Residue, then its C-alpha position, 0 to 999 in steps of 0.5 A: m595354724i593359719k594366718v588371716t589378715l583382717g579388714n583393718g590390716e591386723i594379722k590374726e592367727f587361728d589354730a586351724p582353718l575355720s569358718a568366717f562365722d567362727a572367726a567372727r565369734e572369736l573376735g567378738e564380731a559375730k553379733t553384727a556380722c551378716a556376711a564376709e568379704i574374703d579376698g575381695k569376694v562377698c561370701d557366706l559366713r559359713t565359708t572356710l577361711t584359709d591360710g593367707c586370706t584377707v577377710k572383712f566382716l560385713t555388717f548391716e551398715d555395709e551394703q552387701g551385709q544389709r543385702a544378706f540380712n534382707h535376703t534372709a528376711s525374704h526366706v523368713l517371709a517365704q517360710a511363713v507363707k508356706r506354713l500358712f498356705p502350704a499349697t503356695k508355689l514359690a518363685i523368687g525372693p531377692a533382697i532389694e534396696n531398703g528391703f526385700y520381696y518374694d513372688f508367690d503363685t497362690e489361688e488365694p489373693f493376699t489382702t492387708d489382713t493376710l499380710a498381718k497374719i504372715e507378718a505375725e508368723m514371720k515374728k514367730i519364726v524369728k523368735e524360734s531362732i532357726r539355724l540356717e544350713h547350707f548344702t548342695m546337690a548335683p543338678d539332676e538330683a536338685i531338679k528331681y528334688l524340686e519336682e517332688q516338692g511341687e515347685p515348678y518355678k524353682v525347677e525352671l530356675c534350677q534347669e537353667h543353672a544345671g547346664k553349667g554342671e556346677p552343684i546347685s545351692f540350697y539353704k534350709q531353715g527348719e522345715f523350709t528349704d529354698l533354692c538359693a546361692g546366698p549369702h545368708l545370716d546364721s539364724t532367723g533369730r538375728i533379724k528380730g521380730n520387732g524390726i520386720k514390716l511387710m509393706n504391700v502386695t502387688g501383681a508381678y509377671w513371672r520373669g517380668d514377662s506379660s505372656k507368663k502367669m501373674l504372681q503375687r509379690i509381697y514387699g517387706t523391710a527389716f532392720p536389726k533394731k525397732d528404732e531403725l525400722d521406726q525411723y525408716l517408716n517415719m521417713l517414708e511418711e514424711 
């Protein structure tokens, strides 16, 4: 038996240590929870709750919850690009204010028509409702894995973290795996296809360094509901 203090101050007892997501499910909050704040630290919903901890479930209405939502959307974007253009090399894909982006190294320039195809593939991935799985590797093992995958930008990032000696974090959804610290949603299906919109594509130097290669950056936005996306797009037009 463990005792956990909820965000509203209520103390809840659980039979055994469990993940934040399982706790949210028992409390009827799993459908809206995007991440968890455990003892003041923003964590993945897969994080185990222990006796005496305090947890607050973060939704899309919370800044960090929204970032987890958009970060997952960026992985859906990258998975869609890799499905359509397998030779593409992945760079970085963070959540940003009101959306996300992902940088790609590809010989084929992305156009408006290309974005439409990628967005359609993203909606397929969302419909597949693929479960996201988190795992770690030892630094040397992670670098070797990324080299075998032919992802030079990820290798560079991994080498930077390897010096710390800490396990390297990955997230996997179906056939797609990405170097990432998270946090993320539990499933691609949480995003909803009618709430996704790819906005534009621009050039971006790797690591913001003009001496390095110019990549293609796709910007997008995502919302839990279509009407929220529509409101956002209308606001931009106005």
